[in-house]
C-alpha positions in Angstrom: 123.6 51.2 78.6 126.6 49.2 79.8 129.0 51.1 82.1 132.4 50.5 80.6 134.6 53.6 80.6 138.3 53.4 81.2 138.1 54.7 84.8 135.5 52.1 85.8 137.6 49.3 84.3 140.7 50.4 86.0 138.8 50.4 89.3 137.6 46.9 88.5 141.3 45.8 88.1 142.1 47.2 91.5 139.0 45.6 93.0 139.7 42.1 91.9 143.4 42.2 92.9 142.5 43.2 96.5 139.4 41.0 96.9 141.1 38.7 99.3 140.9 41.3 102.1 137.2 40.9 102.8 135.4 41.9 106.0 132.1 40.7 107.5 129.1 40.8 105.3 126.6 43.7 105.6 123.1 42.3 105.3 120.7 43.8 102.8 116.9 43.8 102.7 115.3 42.3 99.7 112.5 44.2 98.0 109.0 43.1 98.6 107.8 40.2 96.4 105.6 41.2 93.6 105.1 39.0 90.5 108.8 38.6 90.2 110.7 35.3 90.9 113.4 35.6 93.6 116.4 33.2 93.5 119.3 32.5 95.8 121.9 30.4 94.0 123.7 28.1 96.4 126.5 25.5 96.1 128.6 27.4 93.5 131.3 27.8 96.1 132.9 31.1 97.3 135.3 31.0 94.3 132.8 29.4 91.9 134.3 26.0 92.2 131.1 24.9 90.5 129.6 26.3 87.4 125.8 26.4 87.2 123.5 26.4 84.2 120.3 28.3 85.0 116.9 27.9 83.3 114.6 31.0 83.7 111.4 29.1 82.7 111.4 26.7 85.6 114.1 28.2 87.9 116.3 25.1 87.7 120.1 24.9 88.2 122.4 22.3 86.8 125.8 22.2 88.6 129.1 20.7 87.4 132.7 21.1 88.7 134.5 24.0 87.0 137.7 21.9 86.8 136.0 18.8 85.4 136.7 19.7 81.7 139.6 21.1 79.6 138.1 21.6 76.1 134.7 22.6 74.9 133.5 21.7 71.4 130.7 23.3 69.3 128.1 20.4 69.2 126.2 21.6 66.2 126.4 19.5 63.0 128.4 22.1 61.2 130.3 23.3 64.2 134.1 23.2 64.5 135.0 25.8 67.2 137.0 24.6 70.2 137.4 26.6 73.4 139.6 26.1 76.4 138.7 26.3 80.1 139.8 29.9 81.0 138.4 29.4 84.5 141.3 27.0 85.1 143.8 29.6 83.7 144.3 27.5 80.6 146.2 28.6 77.4 147.0 27.1 74.0 149.9 27.6 71.6 150.3 26.4 68.0 153.7 25.1 67.2 155.4 24.6 63.9 155.7 20.8 64.5 153.7 18.2 62.7 154.6 15.4 65.1 154.6 15.1 68.9 158.0 16.1 70.2 160.1 16.3 73.4 160.7 19.7 75.0 161.9 20.6 78.4 160.7 24.2 78.1 157.0 24.0 77.3 156.4 27.4 79.0 158.3 29.2 76.3 155.7 29.0 73.4 153.5 31.8 72.3 150.4 31.0 74.3 147.0 32.6 73.6 143.7 32.7 75.4 140.0 32.8 74.4 138.4 36.2 74.4 135.5 36.0 76.9 133.1 37.2 74.2 133.5 33.8 72.5 134.2 35.5 69.2 135.4 32.9 66.7 138.2 35.2 65.5 139.6 35.5 69.0 140.0 31.9 70.1 143.2 30.4 71.3 142.7 27.4 69.0 142.0 29.5 66.0 141.6 28.1 62.4 142.7 24.6 63.5 141.1 23.2 60.4 143.6 25.1 58.3 146.5 24.3 60.5 147.3 21.2 58.4 147.8 18.9 61.4 150.2 21.1 63.4 150.7 20.3 67.0 149.2 22.6 69.7 150.5 22.7 73.2 148.0 23.2 76.0 148.9 24.8 79.3 146.2 23.5 81.7 147.1 26.0 84.4 149.1 26.2 87.5 146.8 23.9 89.5 148.3 20.9 87.6 151.7 19.5 88.5 151.3 16.3 86.6 150.3 16.5 82.9 150.1 20.3 83.1 151.2 20.5 79.4 149.4 18.5 76.8 150.4 18.1 73.1 147.4 17.7 70.8 146.7 17.4 67.1 143.2 18.2 65.8 142.7 15.9 62.9 139.2 16.4 61.5 135.5 16.9 62.2 132.2 16.1 60.6 128.5 16.3 61.5 128.8 13.6 64.0 132.2 13.9 65.8 135.6 15.4 66.2 138.8 13.4 65.8 142.1 14.3 67.6 145.1 12.7 69.3 147.1 13.9 72.2 149.9 13.0 74.5 151.4 14.4 77.8 154.4 16.6 77.2 156.2 14.5 79.8 155.7 11.4 77.6 154.9 12.4 74.0 155.4 8.8 72.8 152.3 7.6 74.6 149.5 8.9 72.4 145.8 8.7 72.7 143.3 8.9 69.8 139.8 10.3 70.5 136.7 10.4 68.5 134.5 12.8 70.4 130.8 12.5 69.5 128.7 15.5 68.9 125.2 15.9 70.4 123.2 18.4 68.4 120.7 18.8 71.3 123.5 20.5 73.2 125.4 23.7 72.6 128.7 22.1 73.6 130.3 18.8 74.4 133.4 18.6 76.5 136.7 16.6 77.1 138.8 16.0 80.2 142.4 15.0 80.0 142.3 14.0 83.7 139.6 11.3 83.1 140.4 10.8 79.4 136.7 10.9 78.7 134.2 13.0 76.7 131.6 14.8 78.9 128.0 15.5 78.1 126.9 17.3 81.3 125.5 20.4 79.7 121.7 20.6 79.6 119.9 20.6 76.3 120.4 24.0 74.6 116.7 24.7 74.9 116.8 24.2 78.7 119.2 26.8 80.0 119.6 30.5 79.6 122.9 31.5 81.3 125.7 29.9 83.2 127.5 31.1 86.3 131.1 30.3 85.6 134.8 31.3 86.2 136.5 32.7 83.1 139.4 34.8 82.1 139.0 38.5 81.5 141.8 40.6 80.2 142.2 44.3 81.2 143.9 45.8 78.2 143.7 49.3 79.9 146.6 48.4 82.3 150.3 48.4 81.4 151.2 45.6 81.1 147.8 44.1 80.4 146.3 42.2 83.3 144.8 38.7 82.8 142.4 37.8 85.6 140.1 34.9 86.3 136.7 36.4 87.2 133.4 35.0 88.6 130.7 35.9 86.1 128.1 34.7 83.6 128.1 33.4 80.1 124.8 33.5 78.2 123.4 30.7 76.1 123.8 32.5 72.8 122.4 29.6 70.8 119.0 30.9 71.9 119.3 34.2 73.7 120.5 37.8 73.2 120.9 40.2 76.1 120.6 44.0 76.6 122.2 45.7 79.6 120.7 48.9 81.0 121.2 51.3 83.9 118.9 54.2 82.8 115.5 52.7 83.8 114.2 51.6 87.2 113.7 47.9 87.2 110.0 48.2 88.1 109.2 50.5 85.2 110.6 48.4 82.4 107.5 47.3 80.3 107.3 44.9 77.4 107.2 47.9 75.0 110.3 49.5 76.5 112.1 46.2 76.4 111.3 45.7 72.7 112.0 49.3 71.5 114.5 50.9 73.7 117.4 48.5 74.0 120.2 47.1 71.9 120.7 43.4 72.3 123.9 41.4 72.0 124.7 37.7 71.4 128.2 37.9 72.8 128.9 35.1 75.3 129.9 37.6 78.0 127.0 40.0 77.4 126.1 39.7 81.2 129.7 39.4 82.2 131.1 39.8 85.7 130.4 43.5 86.6 126.9 42.8 88.0 128.8 43.0 91.3 131.4 45.4 92.5 133.8 45.6 95.5 132.7 47.8 98.3 135.8 49.4 99.9 133.9 50.3 103.0 132.5 46.9 103.9 135.2 44.9 102.2 132.7 42.7 100.4 131.5 42.3 96.8 128.0 43.7 96.5 125.5 43.5 93.7 124.6 46.5 91.5 120.8 46.4 91.4 120.7 49.6 89.3 121.8 47.4 86.4 119.0 45.7 84.5 119.5 42.7 82.2 116.9 42.0 79.4 117.2 38.4 78.2 115.4 37.7 74.9 114.8 34.3 73.4 115.2 34.9 69.7 113.0 31.9 68.8 110.0 32.6 70.9 110.6 36.4 71.4 110.0 36.0 75.1 111.8 38.7 77.2 112.8 38.4 80.8 114.0 41.4 82.9 116.5 40.5 85.6 118.6 42.3 88.2 121.0 41.1 90.9 120.4 41.9 94.6 123.4 40.4 96.4 126.5 38.2 96.1 126.5 36.9 99.6 124.3 34.9 101.9 124.9 34.8 105.7 128.5 35.7 105.1 129.0 33.1 102.3 130.6 34.7 99.2 129.5 33.4 95.8 125.8 33.1 96.6 124.1 35.3 94.0 120.6 36.6 94.7 118.5 38.0 91.9 115.0 38.6 90.8 113.4 38.3 87.4 110.1 38.6 85.6 108.8 37.4 82.2 107.6 40.5 80.4 106.2 38.9 77.2 
């Protein structure tokens, strides 16, 4: 079962807020190799500057800059959901305007964020199809000094593309029209306001299982609530469901146990960020190898078991180590 009680979550809040005060890494000894595959994921960067799409079948990793995109679009032929790059601390607000407009106070709108679960009823750009062409303002995050605020109108979508127009809040008269093509072999296609281009970097949806990524998590247990960018994992929920367990030893989980004894979820953050925890003694993030992840392909019924072993490599933070095994 997933550990998620209030005390644990409050500890996590404290942990992430003090994580800058880190000491020298304490080395761990990996378990002996059996039939499992051991992986060390490099080049993500200590703060996950890269996001990495991982394929369990052939142990391949596809890397892309986390800040290379602003918006992600559902690429299926009936898809209309649009998400924002929470890893860049991005927000979206719907205005009551139907035309682009001049404002000197773009920070005063009612900004919202995407829930990390990816639930369609908890998106910042919610029900845009029913918004009748109202203008949204996007806050791209504090990393941007130029073109931080973008005004955008989502116009339409169909089986082949999305149509929208946008302008910088600094110059709303200079508008750009975009027809963003879908690619139904992918789960998502992307757009960057920096390069003014559509991006198709994501592997085919059949060719990745989960993605190491920065995203926003909100701790509603604190007062006021705390919004924090965490380093974690999103699953490919177009093909996989995931169960999280800490009651079994990793070695003892059999195909029968995996099939009968766990509850699986298709939420995007089913694996989440808490496969690691801050060690107050060593001053380092360490993995939680007592937590098992069961990753099930709902088309083939293949199930992998996986656990994390470390989050550092020779003192380099952001280098996850894990082992996994195909059960059936």
